[in-house]
C-alpha positions as CSV (number, residue, x, y, z in Angstrom):
1,M,-36.6,22.3,19.9
2,S,-34.7,21.0,16.7
3,D,-35.9,17.5,15.8
4,P,-34.0,15.2,17.2
5,A,-32.6,12.1,15.3
6,V,-33.6,8.3,15.5
7,A,-33.0,5.3,13.3
8,V,-35.0,3.5,10.9
9,S,-33.6,0.9,7.6
10,P,-32.7,3.1,4.6
11,T,-35.0,1.8,1.3
12,S,-32.9,4.0,-0.9
13,E,-30.3,6.7,-1.7
14,S,-32.5,9.6,-1.4
15,E,-33.7,9.0,2.2
16,L,-30.0,8.6,3.6
17,P,-28.2,11.5,5.1
18,D,-25.9,13.9,2.8
19,K,-21.9,13.5,3.9
20,R,-21.5,16.9,3.7
21,Q,-24.3,17.6,6.0
22,V,-22.6,14.9,8.7
23,A,-19.4,16.3,8.5
24,A,-20.8,19.9,9.1
25,S,-23.0,19.2,11.8
26,F,-20.3,16.9,13.4
27,S,-17.7,20.0,13.1
28,R,-19.7,22.5,14.5
29,A,-20.4,19.6,17.4
30,A,-16.9,19.2,18.4
31,A,-16.7,22.0,21.3
32,S,-19.8,20.3,22.9
33,Y,-19.4,16.9,22.3
34,D,-17.5,15.4,25.0
35,A,-19.9,16.8,27.2
36,V,-22.5,14.8,26.4
37,A,-20.5,11.7,25.0
38,E,-22.0,9.3,28.2
39,L,-23.2,6.6,25.7
40,Q,-20.1,7.0,23.5
41,R,-17.9,6.7,25.6
42,A,-19.5,3.5,27.2
43,V,-19.9,1.7,24.0
44,G,-16.0,2.5,22.8
45,N,-15.1,1.1,26.3
46,A,-17.0,-1.9,25.5
47,L,-15.5,-2.4,22.0
48,I,-12.1,-1.9,23.6
49,E,-12.5,-4.4,25.9
50,R,-13.7,-7.1,22.9
51,L,-10.3,-6.7,21.4
52,P,-8.3,-10.0,21.0
53,A,-6.6,-10.8,23.7
54,G,-2.5,-10.5,22.8
55,L,-3.3,-7.9,20.2
56,C,0.0,-5.6,19.4
57,P,-0.5,-3.5,16.6
58,T,2.6,-1.8,15.3
59,R,-0.2,1.0,13.5
60,W,-3.8,1.5,14.5
61,L,-6.0,4.0,12.9
62,D,-9.0,5.2,14.6
63,L,-11.8,5.4,12.0
64,G,-14.4,8.6,12.9
65,S,-12.2,9.5,15.4
66,G,-14.3,12.5,16.7
67,T,-12.9,14.5,19.4
68,G,-9.9,11.7,19.6
69,Y,-11.0,10.6,23.0
70,F,-10.3,6.8,21.6
71,S,-7.1,8.0,20.0
72,R,-5.5,8.7,23.3
73,V,-7.3,5.1,24.9
74,L,-5.1,3.3,21.7
75,A,-2.5,5.3,22.3
76,N,-2.1,4.5,26.1
77,R,-2.8,0.9,25.5
78,F,-0.2,0.5,22.7
79,P,2.2,3.0,23.7
80,Q,4.8,1.5,21.0
81,A,2.4,2.0,17.9
82,D,1.9,4.5,15.3
83,G,-1.8,6.0,15.3
84,V,-4.0,7.7,13.0
85,A,-6.8,9.4,13.8
86,L,-9.3,9.6,10.8
87,D,-12.3,11.9,10.7
88,I,-14.7,13.2,8.0
89,A,-15.3,16.4,10.0
90,E,-12.3,18.7,9.7
91,G,-13.7,20.6,13.0
92,M,-13.4,17.2,15.2
93,L,-10.1,16.9,13.8
94,R,-8.7,20.7,14.4
95,H,-10.3,20.3,17.9
96,A,-8.6,16.6,19.0
97,R,-5.2,17.7,17.2
98,P,-3.9,19.7,20.2
99,K,-4.6,16.7,22.5
100,G,-2.5,14.1,21.2
101,G,-2.8,10.2,21.6
102,A,-2.5,9.6,17.3
103,T,0.8,10.3,15.5
104,S,-1.3,11.6,11.9
105,F,-4.6,13.3,12.1
106,V,-6.2,12.9,8.6
107,A,-9.3,14.2,6.9
108,G,-11.2,11.2,5.4
109,D,-13.9,9.2,4.1
110,A,-14.4,5.8,5.6
111,E,-15.7,4.3,2.1
112,R,-12.3,5.4,0.2
113,L,-9.8,5.5,3.2
114,P,-6.6,7.8,2.1
115,L,-4.2,4.9,3.5
116,R,-1.9,2.7,1.7
117,S,-2.8,-1.2,1.3
118,T,-1.6,-3.7,4.0
119,S,-0.8,-0.5,6.0
120,L,-2.4,-1.4,9.7
121,D,-2.7,-3.9,12.3
122,L,-5.8,-2.6,14.0
123,L,-8.7,-0.7,12.5
124,F,-10.9,0.7,15.2
125,S,-14.3,2.4,14.6
126,S,-16.6,3.6,17.1
127,L,-20.4,4.4,16.6
128,A,-19.3,6.3,13.2
129,L,-20.1,3.7,10.1
130,Q,-23.6,4.2,10.7
131,W,-23.2,7.3,8.6
132,C,-21.9,5.6,5.8
133,E,-24.0,4.8,3.0
134,D,-22.2,1.8,1.1
135,F,-21.4,-0.6,4.7
136,A,-19.6,-3.2,2.3
137,A,-17.1,-0.4,0.6
138,V,-16.3,-0.1,4.2
139,L,-15.6,-3.8,4.7
140,N,-13.4,-3.5,1.2
141,E,-11.6,-0.7,2.4
142,A,-10.8,-2.5,5.9
143,E,-9.7,-5.5,4.3
144,R,-7.2,-3.7,1.6
145,V,-5.4,-1.6,4.3
146,L,-5.2,-4.8,7.0
147,R,-2.2,-6.3,7.1
148,P,-2.4,-10.2,7.2
149,G,-3.7,-11.1,10.8
150,G,-5.0,-7.7,11.0
151,V,-8.0,-6.6,13.1
152,F,-11.1,-4.9,12.2
153,A,-13.4,-3.7,15.4
154,F,-16.5,-1.7,14.7
155,S,-19.6,-0.5,17.0
156,S,-22.2,1.1,14.9
157,L,-26.2,1.9,15.4
158,C,-28.7,-0.6,13.8
159,S,-32.5,0.5,12.9
160,G,-34.7,0.2,15.7
161,T,-32.5,2.9,17.7
162,L,-34.5,5.8,19.6
163,Q,-37.4,3.5,18.7
164,E,-39.5,5.3,21.8
165,L,-39.1,9.1,19.6
166,R,-39.6,7.9,16.5
167,D,-43.1,6.4,17.5
168,S,-43.7,9.5,19.5
169,W,-43.1,11.1,15.7
170,Q,-45.4,8.8,13.8
171,A,-48.1,10.0,16.6
172,V,-48.0,13.6,15.6
173,D,-47.0,14.0,11.8
174,G,-45.8,12.3,8.6
175,F,-42.4,14.3,8.2
176,A,-38.9,12.6,8.3
177,H,-37.5,13.5,11.7
178,V,-35.3,10.6,12.0
179,N,-32.0,9.9,10.9
180,R,-31.9,6.4,8.8
181,F,-29.3,3.2,9.6
182,R,-29.2,0.0,8.3
183,S,-31.1,-3.2,10.0
184,F,-28.6,-5.1,12.2
185,E,-29.8,-8.5,9.6
186,A,-27.8,-5.9,6.7
187,Y,-24.9,-6.2,8.7
188,Q,-25.0,-9.5,9.3
189,E,-25.2,-10.6,5.9
190,L,-22.7,-7.4,4.6
191,C,-20.1,-9.2,7.3
192,A,-20.7,-12.7,6.4
193,T,-20.1,-11.8,2.4
194,S,-17.0,-9.7,2.9
195,R,-13.4,-10.9,2.9
196,L,-12.5,-10.5,6.4
197,R,-13.5,-13.4,8.4
198,C,-16.3,-12.6,11.1
199,M,-14.9,-13.5,14.7
200,A,-18.0,-11.8,16.1
201,L,-20.9,-9.9,15.5
202,D,-24.1,-9.0,17.6
203,M,-26.5,-6.6,18.9
204,R,-26.7,-4.9,22.3
205,P,-29.7,-2.3,23.6
206,S,-28.7,0.4,26.0
207,V,-31.0,2.5,27.6
208,L,-30.5,6.7,28.9
209,H,-32.9,7.8,30.5
210,F,-34.1,11.5,30.7
211,S,-36.6,13.6,32.7
212,E,-37.5,15.8,29.8
213,L,-37.7,15.0,26.3
214,R,-35.9,18.5,25.8
215,Q,-32.8,16.8,27.5
216,L,-32.4,14.4,25.0
217,S,-33.0,16.8,21.9
218,H,-30.3,19.0,23.5
219,E,-27.8,15.9,23.7
220,L,-28.5,14.8,20.2
221,K,-27.9,18.5,18.7
222,A,-24.3,18.9,21.2
223,L,-23.0,15.6,19.6
224,G,-23.9,16.8,16.0
225,A,-26.5,13.7,15.6
226,H,-29.8,15.8,15.3
227,N,-31.8,15.3,12.3
228,L,-30.0,15.2,9.0
229,N,-32.7,13.3,6.9
230,P,-33.1,14.8,3.3
231,G,-37.1,15.5,3.5
232,R,-36.9,16.9,6.8
233,P,-39.3,20.0,7.6
234,G,-37.7,23.5,7.2
235,G,-37.5,25.7,9.7
236,L,-38.5,25.6,13.6
237,T,-40.9,23.0,14.7
238,G,-44.0,24.6,15.8
239,R,-45.2,24.9,19.4
240,A,-48.1,22.8,18.9
241,R,-46.3,20.0,17.4
242,I,-43.7,19.9,20.5
243,R,-46.5,19.3,22.7
244,A,-48.0,16.7,20.8
245,L,-44.2,15.1,20.6
246,I,-43.9,15.9,24.1
247,E,-47.6,14.3,25.2
248,A,-46.8,11.2,22.9
249,Y,-43.2,10.5,24.4
250,E,-44.9,10.6,28.2
251,R,-46.6,7.1,27.2
252,F,-43.1,5.4,27.3
253,R,-42.3,6.9,30.9
254,T,-40.8,4.8,33.5
255,P,-40.2,5.2,36.9
256,S,-36.6,6.0,35.4
257,G,-37.7,8.5,33.5
258,L,-38.2,8.9,29.7
259,P,-36.3,6.1,27.8
260,A,-33.8,6.3,24.8
261,T,-33.0,3.1,23.7
262,Y,-29.9,2.6,21.5
263,R,-29.5,-0.8,19.5
264,V,-25.6,-0.7,19.5
265,V,-23.6,-3.5,16.8
266,Y,-20.6,-4.4,17.6
267,G,-18.5,-6.7,15.2
268,L,-14.9,-7.7,15.3
269,L,-13.5,-9.4,12.2
270,C,-9.9,-10.5,11.1
271,K,-7.9,-10.8,7.8
272,E,-7.1,-14.2,7.3
273,S,-3.0,-14.9,7.1
Protein backbone atom coordinates (compact mmCIF):
# COMPACT_ATOMS: atom_id res chain seq x y z
CA MET A 1 0.00 0.00 0.00
CA SER A 2 1.43 3.39 -0.99
CA ASP A 3 1.37 6.16 1.59
CA PRO A 4 -1.82 8.20 1.06
CA ALA A 5 -2.02 11.99 1.10
CA VAL A 6 -3.44 14.45 3.59
CA ALA A 7 -3.08 18.16 4.23
CA VAL A 8 -1.53 20.20 7.02
CA SER A 9 -0.45 23.81 6.89
CA PRO A 10 3.08 24.29 5.52
CA THR A 11 5.59 26.11 7.69
CA SER A 12 8.60 26.15 5.39
CA GLU A 13 9.46 25.73 1.72
CA SER A 14 11.23 22.42 2.39
CA GLU A 15 7.96 20.86 3.56
CA LEU A 16 6.15 21.40 0.26
CA PRO A 17 6.01 18.85 -2.57
CA ASP A 18 8.35 19.50 -5.48
CA LYS A 19 6.43 20.66 -8.57
CA ARG A 20 8.37 18.29 -10.82
CA GLN A 21 7.23 15.37 -8.68
CA VAL A 22 3.67 16.68 -8.70
CA ALA A 23 3.74 16.95 -12.51
CA ALA A 24 5.23 13.48 -12.92
CA SER A 25 2.73 11.92 -10.50
CA PHE A 26 -0.29 13.41 -12.23
CA SER A 27 1.10 12.55 -15.66
CA ARG A 28 1.30 8.90 -14.61
CA ALA A 29 -2.28 9.08 -13.31
CA ALA A 30 -3.79 10.48 -16.53
CA ALA A 31 -5.39 7.20 -17.64
CA SER A 32 -6.78 6.26 -14.21
CA TYR A 33 -7.85 9.70 -12.95
CA ASP A 34 -11.38 10.04 -14.32
CA ALA A 35 -12.48 6.62 -13.04
CA VAL A 36 -12.04 7.70 -9.40
CA ALA A 37 -12.61 11.48 -9.66
CA GLU A 38 -16.07 11.59 -8.03
CA LEU A 39 -15.12 14.31 -5.56
CA GLN A 40 -13.23 16.28 -8.21
CA ARG A 41 -16.28 16.35 -10.49
CA ALA A 42 -18.61 17.32 -7.65
CA VAL A 43 -16.35 20.18 -6.55
CA GLY A 44 -15.81 21.43 -10.10
CA ASN A 45 -19.54 21.37 -10.81
CA ALA A 46 -20.18 23.31 -7.60
CA LEU A 47 -17.62 25.88 -8.76
CA ILE A 48 -19.31 26.13 -12.17
CA GLU A 49 -22.59 26.88 -10.41
CA ARG A 50 -20.92 29.72 -8.50
CA LEU A 51 -19.98 31.61 -11.65
CA PRO A 52 -21.75 34.98 -11.89
CA ALA A 53 -25.06 34.98 -13.73
CA GLY A 54 -24.75 36.57 -17.13
CA LEU A 55 -21.01 35.86 -17.48
CA CYS A 56 -20.20 35.62 -21.20
CA PRO A 57 -16.46 35.27 -21.70
CA THR A 58 -14.88 35.48 -25.11
CA ARG A 59 -11.78 33.66 -23.83
CA TRP A 60 -11.39 31.42 -20.79
CA LEU A 61 -8.60 29.44 -19.14
CA ASP A 62 -8.97 26.11 -17.36
CA LEU A 63 -5.98 26.27 -15.03
CA GLY A 64 -4.83 22.85 -13.86
CA SER A 65 -7.05 21.30 -16.52
CA GLY A 66 -6.00 17.68 -15.89
CA THR A 67 -7.89 15.25 -18.12
CA GLY A 68 -9.87 18.15 -19.61
CA TYR A 69 -13.21 17.24 -18.04
CA PHE A 70 -14.02 20.83 -17.07
CA SER A 71 -12.49 22.25 -20.22
CA ARG A 72 -15.25 20.36 -22.04
CA VAL A 73 -17.86 21.60 -19.55
CA LEU A 74 -16.72 25.19 -20.08
CA ALA A 75 -16.74 24.73 -23.87
CA ASN A 76 -20.35 23.54 -23.71
CA ARG A 77 -21.37 26.35 -21.37
CA PHE A 78 -19.66 29.07 -23.44
CA PRO A 79 -19.77 27.74 -27.03
CA GLN A 80 -18.83 31.07 -28.63
CA ALA A 81 -15.66 31.48 -26.54
CA ASP A 82 -12.09 30.35 -27.15
CA GLY A 83 -10.71 28.17 -24.38
CA VAL A 84 -7.23 27.37 -23.13
CA ALA A 85 -6.46 24.22 -21.11
CA LEU A 86 -3.28 24.61 -19.09
CA ASP A 87 -1.61 22.06 -16.84
CA ILE A 88 1.83 21.47 -15.38
CA ALA A 89 1.54 17.73 -16.16
CA GLU A 90 2.22 17.11 -19.84
CA GLY A 91 0.86 13.57 -19.54
CA MET A 92 -2.52 15.03 -18.60
CA LEU A 93 -2.46 17.33 -21.64
CA ARG A 94 -1.61 14.44 -23.97
CA HIS A 95 -4.57 12.53 -22.53
CA ALA A 96 -6.96 15.50 -22.81
CA ARG A 97 -6.08 16.88 -26.25
CA PRO A 98 -7.84 14.20 -28.38
CA LYS A 99 -11.07 14.74 -26.41
CA GLY A 100 -11.29 18.40 -27.37
CA GLY A 101 -13.01 21.14 -25.42
CA ALA A 102 -10.30 23.76 -25.37
CA THR A 103 -8.95 25.57 -28.43
CA SER A 104 -5.39 25.34 -27.10
CA PHE A 105 -3.59 22.94 -24.74
CA VAL A 106 -0.60 24.48 -22.98
CA ALA A 107 1.97 23.18 -20.51
CA GLY A 108 2.60 25.80 -17.86
CA ASP A 109 2.85 26.88 -14.24
CA ALA A 110 0.07 28.72 -12.40
CA GLU A 111 2.66 30.96 -10.75
CA ARG A 112 4.08 32.05 -14.12
CA LEU A 113 1.34 31.83 -16.71
CA PRO A 114 2.57 31.72 -20.33
CA LEU A 115 -0.24 34.06 -21.43
CA ARG A 116 -0.47 37.67 -22.52
CA SER A 117 -1.67 40.31 -20.07
CA THR A 118 -5.38 41.23 -20.20
CA SER A 119 -6.16 38.27 -22.48
CA LEU A 120 -8.88 36.42 -20.47
CA ASP A 121 -12.40 37.06 -19.27
CA LEU A 122 -12.58 33.95 -17.06
CA LEU A 123 -9.88 32.07 -15.18
CA PHE A 124 -11.33 28.79 -13.85
CA SER A 125 -9.31 26.44 -11.64
CA SER A 126 -10.71 23.48 -9.71
CA LEU A 127 -8.64 21.48 -7.21
CA ALA A 128 -5.25 22.33 -8.64
CA LEU A 129 -3.94 25.36 -6.76
CA GLN A 130 -3.33 23.48 -3.51
CA TRP A 131 -0.08 22.31 -5.14
CA CYS A 132 1.18 25.89 -5.61
CA GLU A 133 3.69 27.07 -3.03
CA ASP A 134 3.19 30.79 -3.77
CA PHE A 135 -0.53 31.52 -3.91
CA ALA A 136 0.18 35.26 -3.86
CA ALA A 137 1.96 34.77 -7.20
CA VAL A 138 -1.08 32.90 -8.52
CA LEU A 139 -3.30 35.84 -7.56
CA ASN A 140 -0.88 38.32 -9.14
CA GLU A 141 -0.86 36.31 -12.37
CA ALA A 142 -4.65 36.08 -12.35
CA GLU A 143 -4.87 39.87 -12.03
CA ARG A 144 -2.35 40.28 -14.85
CA VAL A 145 -4.01 38.01 -17.42
CA LEU A 146 -7.64 38.99 -16.71
CA ARG A 147 -9.31 41.81 -18.56
CA PRO A 148 -11.11 44.48 -16.50
CA GLY A 149 -14.27 42.89 -15.18
CA GLY A 150 -12.80 39.41 -15.60
CA VAL A 151 -13.48 36.66 -13.06
CA PHE A 152 -11.13 34.29 -11.23
CA ALA A 153 -13.05 31.27 -9.90
CA PHE A 154 -11.14 28.62 -7.99
CA SER A 155 -11.52 25.68 -5.66
CA SER A 156 -8.68 24.27 -3.61
CA LEU A 157 -7.94 22.19 -0.52
CA CYS A 158 -6.88 23.55 2.85
CA SER A 159 -5.37 22.12 6.00
CA GLY A 160 -7.59 19.65 7.81
CA THR A 161 -8.23 17.68 4.63
CA LEU A 162 -8.17 13.93 5.38
CA GLN A 163 -7.61 14.68 9.05
CA GLU A 164 -8.73 11.15 9.92
CA LEU A 165 -5.84 9.73 7.90
CA ARG A 166 -3.35 12.18 9.35
CA ASP A 167 -4.38 11.36 12.91
CA SER A 168 -4.17 7.63 12.19
CA TRP A 169 -0.62 7.93 10.85
CA GLN A 170 0.33 10.03 13.87
CA ALA A 171 -0.66 7.08 16.05
CA VAL A 172 1.69 4.81 14.06
CA ASP A 173 4.98 6.68 13.46
CA GLY A 174 6.50 10.13 13.09
CA PHE A 175 7.30 10.10 9.36
CA ALA A 176 5.82 12.50 6.79
CA HIS A 177 3.00 10.47 5.26
CA VAL A 178 0.88 13.48 4.32
CA ASN A 179 0.87 16.23 1.70
CA ARG A 180 0.75 19.69 3.23
CA PHE A 181 -1.60 22.47 2.19
CA ARG A 182 -2.10 26.02 3.47
CA SER A 183 -4.76 26.97 5.99
CA PHE A 184 -8.10 28.53 5.11
CA GLU A 185 -7.00 31.61 7.08
CA ALA A 186 -4.03 31.95 4.72
CA TYR A 187 -6.38 31.91 1.73
CA GLN A 188 -8.49 34.59 3.40
CA GLU A 189 -5.50 36.84 4.02
CA LEU A 190 -3.97 36.37 0.59
CA CYS A 191 -7.24 37.03 -1.23
CA ALA A 192 -8.01 40.07 0.93
CA THR A 193 -4.62 41.64 0.20
CA SER A 194 -4.55 40.85 -3.53
CA ARG A 195 -5.29 43.36 -6.28
CA LEU A 196 -8.47 41.45 -7.11
CA ARG A 197 -11.81 42.15 -5.45
CA CYS A 198 -12.94 39.18 -3.39
CA MET A 199 -16.60 38.51 -4.19
CA ALA A 200 -16.89 35.28 -2.18
CA LEU A 201 -14.60 32.96 -0.24
CA ASP A 202 -15.74 30.07 1.90
CA MET A 203 -14.80 26.57 3.00
CA ARG A 204 -17.12 23.56 2.71
CA PRO A 205 -16.24 20.12 4.07
CA SER A 206 -17.03 17.15 1.85
CA VAL A 207 -16.96 13.62 3.28
CA LEU A 208 -16.43 10.43 1.29
CA HIS A 209 -16.86 6.98 2.83
CA PHE A 210 -14.93 3.78 2.14
CA SER A 211 -15.52 0.23 3.30
CA GLU A 212 -11.76 -0.37 3.66
CA LEU A 213 -8.69 1.81 3.96
CA ARG A 214 -7.15 0.20 0.88
CA GLN A 215 -9.94 1.74 -1.23
CA LEU A 216 -8.94 5.24 -0.11
CA SER A 217 -5.27 4.47 -0.75
CA HIS A 218 -6.08 3.13 -4.23
CA GLU A 219 -8.14 6.21 -5.06
CA LEU A 220 -5.40 8.64 -4.01
CA LYS A 221 -2.83 6.75 -6.08
CA ALA A 222 -5.14 6.61 -9.11
CA LEU A 223 -5.65 10.38 -8.80
CA GLY A 224 -1.89 10.99 -8.59
CA ALA A 225 -2.42 12.54 -5.14
CA HIS A 226 -0.52 10.03 -3.02
CA ASN A 227 2.26 11.15 -0.69
CA LEU A 228 4.65 13.57 -2.40
CA ASN A 229 6.22 15.08 0.73
CA PRO A 230 9.91 15.80 1.09
CA GLY A 231 11.08 13.57 3.93
CA ARG A 232 8.56 10.82 3.19
CA PRO A 233 9.70 7.28 4.00
CA GLY A 234 11.48 5.49 1.18
CA GLY A 235 10.51 2.07 -0.10
CA LEU A 236 7.44 0.05 0.77
CA THR A 237 5.52 0.64 3.95
CA GLY A 238 5.99 -2.33 6.32
CA ARG A 239 3.11 -4.71 6.88
CA ALA A 240 3.16 -4.19 10.65
CA ARG A 241 2.79 -0.42 10.21
CA ILE A 242 -0.03 -0.90 7.71
CA ARG A 243 -1.85 -3.15 10.18
CA ALA A 244 -1.36 -0.50 12.88
CA LEU A 245 -2.65 2.20 10.49
CA ILE A 246 -5.75 0.17 9.67
CA GLU A 247 -6.43 -0.39 13.36
CA ALA A 248 -6.00 3.33 14.10
CA TYR A 249 -8.29 4.36 11.23
CA GLU A 250 -10.99 1.94 12.37
CA ARG A 251 -11.63 4.26 15.33
CA PHE A 252 -13.26 6.68 12.89
CA ARG A 253 -15.63 4.14 11.31
CA THR A 254 -19.28 5.18 11.08
CA PRO A 255 -22.33 3.25 9.87
CA SER A 256 -21.55 4.66 6.40
CA GLY A 257 -17.96 3.38 6.45
CA LEU A 258 -14.53 4.92 6.97
CA PRO A 259 -14.82 8.72 6.51
CA ALA A 260 -12.39 10.78 4.45
CA THR A 261 -13.04 14.49 4.98
CA TYR A 262 -11.93 17.02 2.38
CA ARG A 263 -11.93 20.71 3.33
CA VAL A 264 -12.70 22.50 0.07
CA VAL A 265 -12.08 26.22 -0.41
CA TYR A 266 -14.21 28.06 -2.98
CA GLY A 267 -13.16 31.50 -4.16
CA LEU A 268 -14.65 34.01 -6.57
CA LEU A 269 -12.64 37.13 -7.33
CA CYS A 270 -13.01 39.90 -9.89
CA LYS A 271 -10.65 42.33 -11.59
CA GLU A 272 -11.99 45.83 -11.16
CA SER A 273 -13.08 47.61 -14.34
